[in-house]
N, C-alpha and C positions, 0 to 999 in steps of 0.2 A: 389400655392404661397401664401404668407401672404398678408393681406391688408396693404396699406400704407396710411397715413393721413397727411394732412397739413391744417392749418387755416390761413386766411388772417386777416387784421386788421378790417374788417367788420364782422367778425365771420362767414364768409362763409367757410364751411368745404369741402375740396376736398378729394376724396377717389380713390386710384388706385387699380384696380383689374385685374384679368386675362382676363376680358371681356372689359376693357377700363377704362375711367375716368368718375367719377360721382361727383356731388356736391349737397350740401343742404344749404339752407339759413334759415331753420326753425328747427335747431337742430335735423335733421334726420327724421322729419315726412314725408318729401317728397324729393325724389332724382331725379336729372336730369342727363342724360347721354350726354357726349360730342359726337357729330356726327363725329368728326375727328378721334376718336380712337376706333370705334366699333370693337370688336374682336381683339384688340391689347392690350397686357399686359402692364400695367403701373407699373413699379417697384420702381420708386422714384419720389417724388414731392418736389420742393424747391420754396418757396415764399419769395421774398425780401421785404424790407420796403415800396416800392412803389406798392406792391401787384402785381408785375409781377410774372408770374407763369412759372416754368421750370419743364419739366417732362422727365424722362428717360424711354425708351420703351424696351419691350421684357423681357423675364425671362429665360426659358430654351432655346428658340430660337426666331426667328421672330423679332429680335430687329431692330430698324431703327434709333438709335441715340437719339438726344435731340431735343425737341421742346420748343417753347417759346410763351407765350400769354401775351399781355398787356391790355386786355379788359375782364378779368374775365373768360377766356376760350372760348369766342365766336369764335375767330379766332386764328390760330396758324401759326407760322413761323418755318420752319425746320432749326436748327442750325448746322447740320452736323452729322458726325459719322454714316453715312449711313451703314446699315447692322450690326451695333454693338448692343449687348445687354448691356444696361446701367442700372446698379443696384443701383447706388448712385450718389448724387450730393451735391456739397458744394461750397461756396464762401470763398475766403480769404479776408483779410482786404483791399486789393487793388481791390476788385471785379473781381478778376480772377476766372473764373468758372472752377471747377474740375468735371470730370465725371469718376466714377469707373465702369469698365466693367466686363463682365463675365470671359473672358480669355485673354484679350488684355491689361491688366494693367490699368494705370491711364492716362487720357488725360486732358489737360487744355487749355483754350483759354482766351486771354485778350481782344479780339475784337468781342465778341458775335458770335463766331463760324466761322468767316472768315478764321481763321487758327487755327489748333489744334496741340499741341505738346504732343507726347506720352512719358510716363515714365513707365518702368516696370523692372528696375534693382532691383533685390531682391524680386519681386512679380510676376515673370514669371508664367503664368498659374493660378495665384490666383484669385478667385472670390472676387472682391472688393465689398462686400455685404453692408458694412457700411463705411462712410467717415466723418471724423470730422477734422476741422482745428482750432487751437487756435489762440489767439491774437498775438503770436510770430511767427505764420506761420508754426508751427509744425503740420505735417499731421499724423493722425492715421487712419489706414485701418483695418477694421474688416472683416475677412473672415468667411463664414458660417462653413467651415470645417477645416481651417488651422490656426486659432488663430489671433493674433494682430500684425501688422507691423507699424513701425514708420519711418518717414522721417523728417530730420531737414534741408534739403537743397532744399526745394520746389518740392520734388518728384523725384529728380535726382536719389537717391538711397534709398532703404528701408532695415530696419533690423527687424527681427522678435523679438518681446519682449513679456514678460509676459506669456500669455496663450500658451500652447503647441499646436501642431497639434492635430487634433481630428479624422478624418475619415481615417483609415489605412486599406488597402487591405491585405498586407502581409509585412513581414520584413525579412531581411537577414543580415549577418555579413561580414565584411571584413575578410580576412584570419587571420590577427593579432588580430581580435576581438575588435579593438579600435573604429571602426565605425559601427553604425547600420544604415541600409538603409531602408526607408519605402516608399511604393507605396501609393500615395494619389491622389485625383482628381486634385490637383494643382501642381503635379509634384513629383519628387524624393526628399524626405526630408532626410538629413544626420545628424545623431547625433554623436557628438564626446564624447566618454565616459570619456575622460580625462578632457576636458574643460566644459563638460555638456552643450554644445551649439548646438541648432538645426540650420540648414541652408537649404534653398530651393535651390536645384541644377538644377532647370529648368525642362522643358517639362510640359505636362499636361495630365490629364485623364490617369494616369499610373495605369494599372491593376495589374502589378506584377513586382517585382525586383528580380534578382537572381545573385549570385556571383559565378563565376567559381572557380575551385580549385586554379588556378594561380592568382586570384584576379581581373579578368575582370568583371566589373559590367554591367549587362544588365537591360534595362528598357523597358517593353512592354506596349505600350499605346493602348487605346481602338480602335482608328481609324487612328492614325498618324504614325504607324509603330513601329519598334524595334530599339533601340539605344544601343550603347556600349560605355563604358568609361574605359580607362586604368589608370585613375588618381582619382579614388574614386568619380566621378561625377563632377569634375571641368570642364571637357569639354566632348562633346558627338560626336560620329560618327554614322551616320545613316546607318542602316543595311538593312532593308527590310520593304516593305509595299505592299505586293502582295495579301492581303486579305481584306475583307470588315470590319470585326471586330475581335478582339481577347479578350480572357477571362482569360488566364493564360499562364505562360511561365516558363521554368526552364532550366538552364545551367547544364546539367548532368555531363559533363566533359569539358575540354578546347575546345573540338571540337564538342561534341554532344549537340544539342539544341532541345528542345521540345516546339512547339508553338501550344497551344490549341486555334485554330482560327476558324472563320466561313467562309465557311461551314464545312471544314474538317481540322483535325489535321495534322500538318506538322512536319517533322524531318529534321534537318540539321546535316550532319556528317563532315562539314568543317567550323565550327564556323560562319555559316550564309552566306557563299559565294553562296551556292545554297540550294534548299529545295526540299524534296520529300513529295508529298502530299499523305496521307493515305486515306483509305476508312472510317476511324473512324470519325464520326461527333461530333463536339463540340457544346456546348451551355453554357449560363451563369450558368446553374445548373448541367452541366455534364462536368467539366473541371479540375478535380483534377489530379495532377501529383505527383508521389512518386517515389523516387529512393532508392533502397536498395543496398548500396555500397558493402557489403560483397559478395553478389551473382551477382552483376552488373545487377540487374533486374529492369526494369522500369514498373511501374503500372500507368495506365491511365483510368480515368472514362470517357466513351464516349457513343456513341449511334450507333448501327448498327442493325437495325430491332427492337432491344430491348435495354434497358439500361444495359450496361455491363461494366465490368472492364477488360481491355486488359492488358496483360503483355508480355514483351519481354526480352530475355537475349542476344539478338544479335543486339541491338540498332535499332530495327524496321524492320529488314529484314523479320521477321515473327512474328506473334502474336498468343498467346493463349488467351482464353477468359473465363470469369466467369460471370454468370448472377448476376447482382447487386441486392441486397435485396430490394431496392426502386429505383424510377426513378430519384430522385433529391438529390444531396449533394452539399456541398460548394467546392470551389477551394482548401481548406485546409482540406478536409474531408476524407483523407486516411492516415493510419499509419501502421507500421509494427513493431513487436517486435523481440527480438533476436532469437526467435524460428522460425522465418519466418511466424508467424501467421499474418493474415491481419485483420485490423480493419477499419470500415466504419461508417461515421456519416451521418445521414439523416437530411436534413435541412428543407425541405418542403414536402408537399403531404398530404395524409389522416392522421388524428391523430393517427390511429392505427399503422402507419408505422414509425412515428418519432422515432429517437433514435440512439443508438450505436449498431453495429453488429460486431460479431467476426467470423472469418473463420479460422479453424485450417489448417495448412499445412498437406497434399497436396491439400487443397482447394476443399471441397466437399459440406459441409452443413453450412449455416449461422446460428448463434445463436444470439438472441437478448439479449444484456447485460443491456440496459438502455432504458427507455421509456421517450420521450420528445424531443423537437426540439434541435438539436445539430449542432453547427456552425463550429467547428474545433476540431481536435484531434491531440494529440502528445504523444509519448511514449519515456521515457528516457532510459538510459543505464541499469537501474535496472528493466526495464519492468513495471515501474509505469506509469499508463495511466492518462493523463490530457485531459479534454474536456471542451469546452465552451458550456454552455447550457443557457436556458432562465433566470435562477436565479443566474448566475455567472459562476465560473470555478469549476469543480469538479475533484476529483482524486480517483483512485483505486489502491491499492497495491496488490490485489489478483485477477488480471486478469478480473476485472469487476464484481465480485460477490458482492462486497460492495463498496459504493461510499460515499464521504464526500465533502461538500462545503469548498473550501479553499480560495475563493476570491469572493466577491459579491459587491464591490464598484460600485455604479451607475448601478447595474444590472437591475433595473426596467426600465432604459432608454437606455441601451446600451448592446451590446454583443461583444464578442471577435471574430474578424475576423480571427486572426491567433495567434498561440501559438508557442513559440520557447524557447529553453533552452540553456544556456551557463554557465558553472561553477557554478552549484547549484542556478542559478537565472532563474526563469520562466518569460519570457517576454510575456505580454498580450497586443496585439494590438487590440484596440476597434474600433467600427464603429462611435463613437460619442465623446469619451473622451480621445483620444490619446493613448499613450503607458505607460503601468505600468510595474514595476519590482516587482516580488514577490520572496523573499528569500526562497528557499526550505530548511526546517529545516534539519540540519545534523543528528538530532536524528531519522529521517525517516530511514536512512541507518542503524543506530544502532538498531532500532526496527526490521528492516527486518532481521538483523543478528540473533536476538534473536528468530525469528520465523523460521529460516532456518532449513532444514532437509537435509539428504543426497539425492542428486538428480542427475541423469545423464540424460541429454536431448538428443532428437534425433538430429543428425548432420544436418547441413544445409549448402549449398543445398544438396539434396539427391534425385536422383542420382547426382554425382559430377564429375568434371574433371578439373584439378587434385587436386584442393584445396577444403577443406571443414572445417567447424568450429564445435567444440564440446563444448557445455556449460555444466557446472556442479556446484553443490553447496555442501558445507560442513558446518556442524553446529559448529564444533570446530577445533582447531588448531592441525594438524597432517600431516603425510606424505600421499600424494595422488599420485597414479599411474594410468596412462591410457595406455593400451596396445592394439595393433591391431593384429588380428588373421585372417588367411585365412579360406576358407570354410571347410577345414579339421581339423581346430582347432589348426593349427601350429602357434606359436607366431612368427610374422615377424617384429614387430616394437614396440618400447616403445616411445611414444610421450610426456610423462610427468612422472617424478619421482622426486618430490620435496616437501618440507614442505610448507603448506599453512595455513594462518590464516582463521578463519571462514569467509565465504563470498561466493559471486558468481564469477565464473571465466569462461574463455573461452580460448581454445587452438585451434591451426590450424594444420591440417594434410596435408602434402605435399605428394601426392601419385604419383609423377612424374615417379618414378622408378618401379611402380607396374603395372601389367597387369589388363585389365578390369575384373570385376567379383564381386562376393559377398564377403564381409568382415564383421568381427565383431570387435567391440571395447568394452573394458571392463574397468570399473573404480573400483579400489581397494583402500579403505581407512579404516584403523582399521578393524573392523569386518564386514564392509559393502562392498558389491561388486554387480555390475549390468552390464549386457551385452546388447548391442543393435546391430542391423544389419544395414549395409550401402552398397551402390552399387556404384562402380567405373565404369563409362560408358564413353568410349572414342569415 
């Protein structure tokens, strides 16, 4: 914690530390500790015109409210708020004493602690780290992580003003993309992209937010359980709190939920009505969850004897596993491209293991693409990789062979916890400076087209049943055909025959009417042709 200081009219200086309260009467040459607060954190000191001293106790925990001394700190009277961590104190012009707490909002007393009135409308879960009241009675609350709030009605209600939220764990979008939801220590923050206004929607210590396909908003807190909202966070329904701690959460479908909790990861197949506990162990450094919609495959970073990545295509009925390249990654440290290749970012560990790793489908050998601490990774529809590293956000257009810095604002003091993409905008959620938007230049697409060559990619998934996707690239505008043949070379299906502009494309094969077996697919475009093998396995 930071040191806090206050000086009375006799030039006696009081200092609050995590070990108690100290004072000096000779400009710091000698310090004397108060016997009343040994090993008790003092987070705030307020001295009035009569040299009465008020202190707030606690910091992370072990708070015991507010104390008062009228004799220079020799004797103390407890004014209440027992068990509360009090981070800030202030008087208004009527000598009403206000106390800002760690998680319980703002309290005020007009009778020296005989009765306290609690106010937290608009600041639910906010750490009231700093507190100022002007001569008109307007209250300003400064939070260490969530910006500045204002009240003009004596604390009855607060509105966030000026500075945006700062510490964000992850973000997600409403289905219509009008709202952005952010998980923060002081709750779920909602940003309206039309009005450009942030709102605190309640809860506290939120580790992850996730929106289901139908728009159900889930908020997973560290120790207080999982909550669900059907109205974009305006009200919450409690779902579950059967674990000690949780580190990450994802709504895969409207019914499939993944809870990276301690000690073991859990899966619900009925929207949280019941949970199945797996043998996969979760931790703050092994809790990444990734869902690949095309193959309906869930990837989870966990621990079972060793650090591994587990994946399932049957919503957790069975798992396959891959040995992870390092033991530690972030909750946003997994990504997958359109070829079903897996990417992993290493956050902590030995220096030689920091970085970004790539695993070609069908998942055999990891290749290191980048050296350095990496906090999060994201891949867009054109297979451009974005990653948060120590010196900002980097990107690669050639599968990690070359990297360039595309964002480095406040990079020396903050890093991006999460990256997300919507409509050519890269959203960068940082651990100290809030949420940034970065417009992805449209000329990236144009440049990519200039570098295109004829390319037919391996289908994914492979083996498949009965649907699979085939991606291909053409460098110029012309007729493109993709045909399917059986093992004897007999043409059995044409899945594409149309004019295409230069670019990257993807088609889907429906093999519902075909028997199991080995098949071949062939791309023909101008003088170019290429054939690849695929397996239909029922």
